[in-house]
N, C-alpha and C positions, 0 to 999 in steps of 0.2 A: 085668487086675486084677479081683478079686471082692470086692464090698463089702457091708457090713452097715450099714444106716441106720435111724434112727428115722423115724417118720412125720412129716410137716410140712405146714403150711398154706401153700399157694402158695410152695413152697420158694425159698430165696434161690439166688444164682448159685454160691456155694460148694457147695451141695448138688447143683445141676444139673451142675456141672463133673464131679463124680464119676459122676453118672448117665450122662452122654454118653460118658465115657472109660473105662467099666468094661464088662466082658463079662457078669458075673453080678451081679445086683442083688437083695439080700435086704432086706426091710423087717421090722424087729423087731415081733412081734405080742404078745409075752409079757413085756415089761418093765413095771415099775410106772410109772404116770403121773407125770410130772415137771412141776410148775408152773413158770411163767416161762421157758418154753422155746419153740422154734419149732414144737412139736407142734401148738399151737393159735394161733400168732402169726406174722404176716408184717409186712414193712416196705415201704412205698411212699414215693415222693417227692411231696409235696403242695405247693401254692402257699406253705405256711408252713414247709416243710422236711420232714425225715424224719418219717414218721407210722407209729406201730404200730397194727395192727388185730388184735384178739384175739377169738377165738370163746369165748363163755362156755360152760362145761360144767356139768352137774349136779353136785351135791355129791359129792365123791370120798370113798369109804371108804378106810380105811387100806390102803395098798399095793394099790390097784385097778389091774388090768391095763389097758394102753393099749387093747386090743381091746374092752374093756367100757365105756369112757368114753363117756357119752352127751352130746350137745349140748343146751344149754338154750335155750329160745325164750321165756322170760319177758320178755325185752327185745327190741327191734327191731334186733338186731345186723345182720341181713341187709340191711335197708334202709340202715342207717348205713354199712356196709361198701361197698355198691354205690354209694351217694351219694359216698363218699370216693374210690373208684376212678374213678368217672365224672368227678368234678371234677378229679382229678389228671391223667387221661390222655385226656380227650375231644378235646384238640387235638393229641395225639401222632399221628405218621404212620400207624400201623397200628391204631388203636383200632377203627375202624369194621369192619375185617376180622375182628376176633375178638370183638367186643362181644357178639354173640348167644350164642356158646358159653360165654363167661365169665359172663354174666348168668344162665345156667341155674342156677348154684350159689346164686343169691340169690332164686330163685323156687321152689325145691324144698326141703323140710325133710328133711334126712338125719338119721337117728336117731343113728348112731355117728360119732364123730370120725374113726376109721380109714376108714370108708366114704367120707366126704366127701373126705378127703385123697387117698385112693387114686384115686378118680374124677378128681380134679384132675390128678394126676400122669399118668394115662393120657391125658387130654385134651391136655395140653401135648406129650406125645410124639407124639400123632396130629397136632396142628397143625403140628409141626416135621417131620412125615413121617419120624419115626425109629422103627424097630422094636427094642424092647428087651423082654426077658422079665423080668417082675417077680414074685418069689416072696416067701413069708412064712415066718418061723420057725414051727416047731411046738412049740418049748420054749425056755426062756430059758437061754442059756449065757453065763456071765461072761466066759470067754475062748474065743470061737469059733475052731474050726479052719478053716484054708484061706479065711478071710475077713478083709479089712482092716476092723477095727472102727471105725466113724465115729460111733457113737451118741452119744458125748460130745464129739466134736470140733467139731461144728457147733452152736453155742450162743450165745445173745445176750450172754452174759457173757465170751465168748472172742473176741478179735479174730481175724478170719479170716487176717490176715497172719502169724499164728503158724504157720500151715500152709504151709510153704515150697513145697509142691507147687503151690499155687494163688496164692500172694501176688503174683507178678509178672504173672500172667495177668489176674487180676480187678481189678487197679488200672489197667488200660488204659482211658482214658476213651472213652466212646461218647456219641452225642447223647442228651441228656435234655430233656424238655419244658421244664423251668425252668432250663436251663443258663445263661441270661442273668441269672438271679437268684441262683443258688447255684453254688458250686464243685462239681466232679463228686462224686457220692455212689456209691461202689462197693458191690457185694454187696448189692443190694436184692432184693426179690421178683423171681422170674422174670417177673412181669407187667411190670415196668419195662422189661426188656430186650425182651420180646416186643412190647409196644406201640410202642416206640421204634425197633426194628431189624427187626421182622418175622422172616422166615426167615433173616436174617443172624445171628440168635441162635445158630444151630448153629455157624457159622464162628467166632463170638466165643468160644464155650465149648470148642471142641475144642483139644487140645494143640497147641502150637506146631509 
């Protein structure tokens, strides 16, 4: 399968399922920025339940391209995000194994959202020891040829179970840090699976 995805902040398992099970991966570089999407938002499981973490961006001009969107640092979002991640996963089985590499993204100021997200994607693939070639679009195509278009499929307002390809796979429970407190929460950020399952993340996400 060859896929076209939008960029995403610590992508969820729906996103990574397609990353791991596709041959060609293309990231959209020329779409207009969409608010309230996973492009600058991720979801983790905290002691109080599911928690959204959003990266603030500088004021968006009308129809600004995603590749040009800049991250705002007027508020201490890096400190807040890292504090939330640490609080949520410090007692997870594999947090200490990946803590340093993940913390890097909260100690360096990236200018562009695309740059930050791309480096995170590359890191996760490296940690999981997976070789995938990631490419980027050179122009916007409403109906791309030879690519499965997932740009609008993976979205906070769309229940991932509507995608029958992944519905049964991603609802299989795995150990979560607060499982004694909450029922299983599927399709969270890749960080949730990584910190709780380590390299078994790959086995969980591959096709049956």
